Structures are given as structure tokens and as C-alpha cells.
N, C-alpha and C positions, 0 to 999 in steps of 0.2 A: 733578946735577940737570938734567933735560931742559928744553928750551926751553918746552915746554907747561906743565910744573910751575912754572917761573919766572914765566911769564905768569899762571898761576892764583894764585901767591903774591902777585904784584904787585896783582892785582885784589882779593884778599882784604884786603891791607894798605890799599888805597885805600878800600874799603868800611868797614873798621874805623875808619880815620882820619876819614872823612866822618861816621860815626855819632857819634864822640867830639866832633868839632867842632860838630855840629848839636845835640847833646843837652846838652853841658856848660854849666853856668852861667858867667857872666862871671868869678866868683870862682875856679871850678875851672880855667878857661883861664888866668887870670893866674898861678895857682899852678903850673900845668904848664909855663908858658913862663918862669917866674922864673929858672930856672937856665940858660936857653939864651942869654941875652944879647940876645935879640930883644925889641923893644918891641911889645907886643900891640896898642897903639893904631895904630902905624905899619902893622903887618901887617893889621889890620882895615881901615884906610883903603885900602891897596893892594888887598886882596881886594874891597872894595866898588867900587873903580874898575874892576877887571877884570870883575866881575859886571855893572856898568852898561854897559861897552863891549860885552860879549857880548849883553846884552839889547837894546841899541840896534841892534847888527848883526842880531840875530834879528828884531827888529821891522821893519827895513828889508827883510830877505830874505824874510819870510813874512807871511802874514796873521795877525799876532799876536792881533788881536781875535777872529778866527775860532777860534783855539786856546783863547783865554780863555773864549769862549762855551761851548765844549765842556767846559772845566775846570769852569766854574760849574755847568753842567747835570749833569755827572758827580758832583760833590760833593753837589749838592742831591739827586740821585736816590739816591746811597748813603745819605745822611742820612735820606731818606724811607723807604728800604728798612728801615733799622734803627729807624725811628720815633723819631728824635731831633729835638729842637729845635736851633736854631743854638747856643743857650747850652749845652745838654747836650753837643753835639759838641765845642764849644770846651773845655769842662771836661775831657771824657774824653780828648781828643787833646792837651791842654795847649797850646792856641793861643788867640789873641785872637778873641773873638766878633765884634767890629767888622770884623776882617779877613776872617772867614768870610762875613759879609754882603756885603762888597765883592767877594769872589771869586765868590759866587753871582750877584750882580746887576750888576756893572760890568765889561764886557769890556775897558775901557781900564786897569783896575787891574793892577799888577804885584805878584803875591804874594811874600811873604817866602820865601826858600828854606827856612828852618827850618820854616815852616808847611807847605810842600809835603811836606817830609820827614816831619813828624809825621803828616800825613794819610795818606801812603802807609803808614806803620807802623800807624796806628790801624785802617785799613781792610784791612790785610794785602794790599796791592796789590804787583804786580811792581815791583821797584826801577826807578826812573826813569819809571814810567808817568805820574805827575802832572808830573814834570819836563818831559816831552814836551809836555803840554798847557799848561804854564806859559809855554812859548816860550823857555825857557832854553837849549834846544839846537835846532839846525837840524833840520827835519823835511821829509819828502817831501810833495808835494802831496796824495797819497792820505790821509795822516794828517790834514792840515788839512781836507780835504773830508769825511772820516768824522766828524771832530769837529763840523763844521757840521751834518751830517745828524743826528748824535746829539742835538745841542742843539735842533734844530728839532722833534724828535719827543718831547721830554721837558718840555713846557710845563705839564702839569697840576700841581696843588698837593696833591691828595689822596694817599692811599696808592697804592702801585704796583699797576697792573693786571698781569695775566699777560703781556700784550704788552710793557709797559714793563720788566718783570722780565727777559723774554727779550732785549729790546734791550740792557738793561744788561749782562747776561751776555755777549752777543755783543761788546759794546764792550770789556769787560774782556779777553776773549780776543784781540781785535784789538790792544789796547794791549800785551798781553804779547808778542804776536808781533813788534811793532815796537820793543820795548825789549830783547828778547833778542839783538839783533844785536851 
């Protein structure tokens, strides 16, 4: 097996594991880990601690609220594009409606990784595109600045104008370029 195919296999395995962990119910996870000798609660606590440290470091290193403004505007615009209420999107994407409201309105809110994953899947976005905007990974200043520009230009509440649709499409392309690295 070549080095490139090993790396591709590793990436594929990581993506599959990520999907399983984010989509599985607590019961399914407990069942899957039952034979491993690992305590799921201990693993969950360690995972939460690692995620919290990573988010804290990201907050310190970047303008996390700027990214969250971009995330909120992006989700709101995608929802408007598809003519969905928050409750409809929550139902369709299998996420909590109150969390969607906070994502859209509160730049200080740290979204749940599962919610970010579910929204990426529901809107068929490039993998990690919303992860970038959630602040869970370190980003370049150009990503933060583009998120701020995008959020500032998407304040309307009615249906998307042609200009907003164009801006939305450009932002999706921008995110795809920055998540394909």
C-alpha cells in the first residue's frame, strides 16, 4: 500500500468514526463500547475536557465571536434560502431548536459539535465548513475577516435577494476552499 493510499485510508476511517460517534444514540454507543472494557462515561468526560480546552485555546487565539457571527448569519441565510423556520430546520436536521436560535442570535454561544455536524450534513456542505465557523479549529485571519463581512451583509429577514444568494454562494465556495486543506 502506498503512503498516499494509507493516508487516504486513515482519512476515510476518521470520517467514518466521526460520523458514527456523532450520529449514534447513547444506547448505541454504550452497546458498541460494551465489549471494549472502556467506560463510556469516562471517555465522554475526557472527550469533553479535550474539546473544552481546544475551544478555550481557539477563543484565545482568534476572534471566536467574529466566527460565530459568521456561523449564525450563514445558518440563518441557508435556512431562509430553503424557506424554513427554525423549528422546521431543527426537526429536519435532528437538532434542538433552542440551540439553533442561539447559534443564529448569540455570538458568544458555543454550539454543540453534533449540531454542527448535523447542519453540515443537512445542508450538504463541505466537511468541516461549519466546524471552521464554530471556532473549534484554528483559522487564518482571512477566514475570520470574511466571516465578519458575510455576517455584516446578511442582516435582512425576508427571502433572499439575488445579491444575497450570490453572496451566499461565494461564501460557500470560500469555505470549501479553506476546508479542503
